[in-house]
N, C-alpha and C positions, 0 to 999 in steps of 0.2 A: 595588653595581656589579654583577654578574650579573645584575641584571634590566636593567639597561642593555645587557648585550651581549648579551642577549635580541633589547629591542624594538629593538635597531640591526640587529641580524641580520637579522629576519624581513623585513624589505623589500627586502634585498641578496641573501636566499635567494632569495626571490620572480622579483627581477629578474636572477638570474641560470642561475634553472632556467628561467622563461620564453623567456627571448630569446632564447637557443641554437636551442630550439625553434619558433618563431618566426623564425629566420632558415632553419630546415631547410628548414621550410614554404613557404618565400616571400615571408611576409605583411611581411616589416620589412626585406626585402632591398633595397626602394627605398629603403630611408631609410640601409641601410647605403652604401650608393654616394653618396645625397648626400650625407651626413658628411663619409662618410671619401675618396670619390674612389676609393672601389676597385672591383675586382673583384665580383659577383654570386660564382663560384667562390670567389673569398680566403673571402668571408662563410661561406660552407658547412663550407669547407675547415679554416679556420685560426681565423677567432672565433667559432665557436658551438661549440667543441673546448674552447678555451680557457677563454672562458664559463661551460661548463656545469664545468670542472674546479673554477674557481672557486666556484661553486654548493656541489659536493663538498666541499670545502676550508671553507667556512663551515659545514656540517653538519656535518661531522667537528671543526669547530673549538674546536665548541660540547660537546664529549665532551672535547678535548685540547688545553689553549688556545697549547701554540705553534703548531697549526696554526691557532688563530684570525691570529695574526699575519701568518702565510705570505697568506692567505687574503686579511684587511683589505688587504696590499699587494698583491696580486696586482688585488682590487679596485678599489683605489685609481690603478693603474696603467693600467688598462683605460680607465676612467675620465680620465685623464689623456691614453690614444693618440686617445681622441674629440676632448677638446678639444685639443691639438694639431690634428689636421688639422679640426676645425672653426676653426682659425684663420685657412686660406688663405683669400681673398679672395671667392674662385667659392662658398666650402662655408660660408658665415656664415648658421647656418642660427639661427632663433634659440631655437626650438624644440628643437634639439639641446646649445644650449652650456645652457641652462637644467635642463636634463633630464640632464645629465653634470656640470653643476656639485654637481645635491641629491647624487646618484648617489657622485662624490668626496668631496663633503662628508661622505655618510653613514661611508664605508670609511675617512674619514680619522679620523669621532669613532671607531667603531670600535676602529682603530690604537693613538689615543689612550688610549680608556678600556682597553683590553687593558694597554697596556705601562703605567698609572697601578694595575693591580692586584696 
């Protein structure tokens, strides 16, 4: 089970570390606006710090299991937020829907594995 936790956590950590960096640098702000309909400022001031916090929780969760449960729930909430925003007819972007469905599925799998341990 521990191996499954590490295997599922690795891509979630990578995404959660690089996503805020890309938002702060402006590299993925256009996608943020396209997927969510929210401002670039909200990407840099809210989304990026939340995603970085999720990454830190995922890393710490590898050491202390209760944090991993919180981290998985946080990452799942982030993915669900994006999917909710992508549900608007003007923002239905297939690439975003696929990406955040996969991201959410990984978070749900991590949460399930941690709950089963």
